N, C-alpha and C positions, 0 to 999 in steps of 0.2 A: 680643529683646534685642540681637542682632547688628545688626539694621537701625537700631535707635536709636543705637548707638555709631557706625555709619557715617554716619548723618544728622548727628550732632554733629560728627564730623570734617569733613564737607563744609561744614557751616555755619561752622566756625572757620577753614577754609582761607583765605578771602580776607583776614581780618585778619592771619594769619601772613604772607601774601605782601606785604601792605602794610608790615608790620614789616620784612621783609627788604629791601624796596625803600627804605624810609627809612634803614636801616643803610647801604645802598649809596650813597645820595645824601649821607649824612653823611661817609662815607669819601671820596667824590669831592670834596666841599667841603673837607675837611681837607687832602687832597693838594694841591688848588689853592692853598689858603692857605699851606701850607708851601713850595710851589714859589715863589710870589711873594714870600714872606718871605725866602727864600734869595737870590732874584734881587735884591730890594731892598737886601740887605746887600752881596752880592758884586759886583754889576755896577757901581754907582757908585764903590765904593772901588777896584776894579780899574781902571776907566777913568780915575779921577783920577790914580793913580800912573803908569799906562802912558802916558796922554796927556801928563802933565807931563814924564816922562823922555824918551819917544821922539818925540813929535810936537812939543811946544812948545820944549823945550830942544835935543833932538837934531836934528830936521829943520829947524825954523824958526829955531833959534839964538836964542831969546828969553832974557832974563835970568832968574835964579832967581825974582825977585820977580814978574815978569810971568807966568811959567809957572804959579805958584801961583794967580793970579787966573783965568786962562783954564781951567786944569784944574778949578777949583771950578765954573766955569760949565758945563763938560761934565758934571760929577757931578750938578749940580742938574737939568740938562735930562734926564739919564738917570733920575733919580728920578721926574720928572714923566711920562716915557714909560712906565716900569714901572707907575706908579699908573694911568695911563690904560688900559694893557693889562689890569690887574687888574679895573678897573671893567667893561671890555668883556666879559671872560671871565665874571665873576660875573653880569653882567646876562644873558648868553646862557645860562648854566648854570641860572639861576633860572627863566627863561622856558621852557626845555626841561623842567625838572622840573615846572613848573606845567602845561604841555601834557600831559605823561604822566599826571599826577594827574587832569587834567580829562577824559581819555578813559575813565576807569573808569566 
């Protein structure tokens, strides 16, 4: 009886480990998504206002109208950089998880 219970436990152990690993990868993926979501919101908006006020109007002495235009360009470039970084990280995270799953 006891041997049968132990055999059942050992037989079920790999599926439990796979379940925990999937939970870990889900958590990791969610953290990555939330990090890049916050970065996507805060970085372009912050760079827009700081570059407008300090770089274009303050340092370069541009007019208010010109500084809006160039600050918007900085924000758009920032959005594209964050998106490219997200794709790069997601691609590498997915291939790492695929390799770990393939080794089983």
